C-alpha positions as CSV (number, residue, x, y, z in Angstrom):
1,M,12.5,-10.5,-45.3
2,A,9.2,-11.5,-43.8
3,I,10.8,-12.4,-40.5
4,F,12.5,-9.0,-40.3
5,E,9.1,-7.3,-40.9
6,E,7.4,-9.4,-38.3
7,F,10.2,-8.7,-35.8
8,K,10.0,-4.9,-36.6
9,K,6.2,-5.1,-35.9
10,F,6.8,-6.9,-32.7
11,I,9.4,-4.5,-31.4
12,S,7.3,-1.4,-32.3
13,R,4.5,-2.5,-30.1
14,G,4.0,-0.2,-27.2
15,S,4.1,-2.9,-24.5
16,V,7.5,-4.2,-25.7
17,L,8.9,-0.7,-25.6
18,D,7.4,0.0,-22.2
19,L,8.9,-3.2,-20.9
20,A,12.3,-2.3,-22.3
21,V,12.2,1.2,-20.7
22,G,11.1,-0.4,-17.4
23,V,14.0,-2.8,-17.4
24,M,16.5,-0.1,-18.1
25,I,15.0,2.2,-15.4
26,G,14.9,-0.8,-13.0
27,A,18.6,-1.5,-13.6
28,A,19.5,2.1,-13.0
29,F,17.3,2.1,-9.9
30,G,19.1,-1.1,-8.7
31,K,22.5,0.7,-9.0
32,I,21.2,3.6,-7.0
33,V,19.8,1.3,-4.2
34,T,23.1,-0.7,-4.2
35,S,25.0,2.5,-3.7
36,L,22.6,3.7,-1.0
37,T,23.0,0.4,0.8
38,E,26.7,0.0,0.5
39,N,27.7,3.7,0.9
40,V,25.1,5.0,3.4
41,I,23.0,2.4,5.2
42,M,25.5,-0.3,5.8
43,P,28.2,2.1,7.2
44,V,25.6,3.6,9.5
45,I,24.6,0.1,10.7
46,G,28.2,-0.8,11.1
47,W,28.9,2.4,13.1
48,A,25.9,1.7,15.3
49,F,27.1,-1.8,16.1
50,G,30.8,-0.9,16.5
51,D,32.5,-0.3,13.2
52,I,31.2,-3.4,11.6
53,D,32.0,-3.8,7.8
54,F,29.5,-6.4,6.6
55,S,31.4,-6.9,3.3
56,K,34.3,-8.5,5.2
57,Y,32.3,-11.2,6.9
58,F,33.0,-14.6,5.3
59,I,33.7,-18.2,6.0
60,R,36.7,-19.6,4.3
61,L,36.1,-23.1,3.0
62,G,39.4,-23.8,1.2
63,D,43.0,-23.4,2.0
64,I,44.9,-20.2,1.1
65,P,47.3,-20.8,-1.8
66,A,51.0,-20.8,-0.8
67,A,51.7,-18.0,-3.3
68,Y,49.1,-15.7,-1.7
69,T,50.8,-12.8,0.1
70,G,47.8,-10.7,1.1
71,S,45.9,-10.5,4.3
72,P,44.0,-13.7,5.4
73,T,41.0,-11.5,6.4
74,D,40.7,-9.6,3.0
75,Y,37.6,-11.0,1.4
76,V,38.2,-9.4,-2.0
77,A,41.9,-10.5,-2.2
78,L,41.1,-14.0,-1.1
79,K,38.3,-14.3,-3.6
80,G,40.6,-13.0,-6.3
81,A,43.2,-15.7,-5.3
82,G,40.5,-18.3,-5.9
83,V,39.9,-19.3,-2.3
84,A,36.5,-21.0,-1.8
85,M,34.4,-18.8,0.7
86,I,30.9,-18.1,1.8
87,G,30.5,-14.3,1.8
88,Y,27.6,-14.0,4.2
89,G,28.3,-10.3,4.9
90,E,27.7,-9.5,1.2
91,F,24.6,-11.6,1.5
92,I,23.3,-9.4,4.4
93,T,24.0,-6.4,2.2
94,Q,22.0,-7.8,-0.6
95,I,19.1,-8.6,1.7
96,V,19.1,-5.0,2.8
97,N,19.1,-4.0,-0.9
98,F,16.2,-6.2,-1.6
99,L,14.2,-4.9,1.4
100,I,14.8,-1.3,0.2
101,I,13.7,-2.1,-3.3
102,A,10.6,-4.0,-2.1
103,A,9.6,-1.2,0.2
104,V,9.9,1.4,-2.5
105,L,8.0,-0.7,-4.9
106,F,5.3,-1.4,-2.3
107,L,4.9,2.4,-1.6
108,L,4.8,3.1,-5.4
109,V,2.2,0.4,-6.1
110,R,0.2,1.5,-3.1
111,S,0.1,5.1,-4.1
112,I,-0.8,4.2,-7.7
113,N,-3.6,1.9,-6.5
114,K,-5.0,4.7,-4.3
115,M,-4.8,7.2,-7.2
116,V,-6.6,4.7,-9.5
117,E,-9.3,4.0,-6.9
118,S,-9.8,7.8,-6.4
119,V,-10.1,8.3,-10.2
120,K,-12.6,5.4,-10.4
121,K,-14.6,6.8,-7.5
122,E,-14.7,10.2,-9.1
123,Q,-15.7,8.7,-12.5
124,A,-18.5,6.6,-10.8
125,E,-19.8,9.8,-9.1
126,A,-19.7,11.7,-12.3
127,D,-21.5,8.9,-14.1
128,A,-24.1,8.7,-11.4
129,A,-24.7,12.4,-11.6
130,A,-24.9,12.3,-15.4
131,V,-27.4,9.4,-15.3
132,A,-29.7,11.0,-12.7
133,P,-32.8,12.3,-14.4
134,T,-33.6,16.0,-14.2
135,D,-37.2,15.7,-15.3
136,P,-39.3,18.3,-13.3
137,Q,-42.4,16.0,-13.4
138,L,-40.4,13.2,-11.9
139,E,-39.1,15.5,-9.1
140,A,-42.7,16.6,-8.4
141,L,-43.8,13.0,-8.2
142,K,-41.0,12.2,-5.8
143,E,-42.1,15.1,-3.5
144,I,-45.7,13.9,-3.6
145,L,-44.6,10.3,-2.7
146,A,-42.5,11.7,0.2
147,E,-45.6,13.6,1.5
148,L,-47.7,10.5,1.2
149,R,-45.2,8.4,3.2
150,K,-45.2,10.8,6.1
151,P,-47.2,9.5,9.1
152,K,-50.6,11.0,9.4
153,V,-51.4,12.8,12.7
């Protein structure tokens, strides 16, 4: 029973829950980016370069089974038939996915860092203003010192 209580305490920590939520949101975001890449970006790139479908680019390494009746250029069907292949078109698609995710995360972290720096700067200015003495005698002494430092004519 002690292990269950210890596990319950571990799971109920805020950082573990935050991590779990982050992983779930990351997985959902990954699906969105994959859809964006496969359904929007890659077709536009394919159209721009002459109806190229990157998912169909592959290098066949093995022989096509004799019982296979599909197209010899259908990557999905050949893969389903167990033909050894290098799907470099899919690899290109995954690189684009990675670059999109990396760019979004970069922009997110950059904006958060700017916000944190701004808050720290405002806090430092507020702290400096709060620490500054407001003693009228000190202000009078500062004025006298400024007058004494002026060059004599």
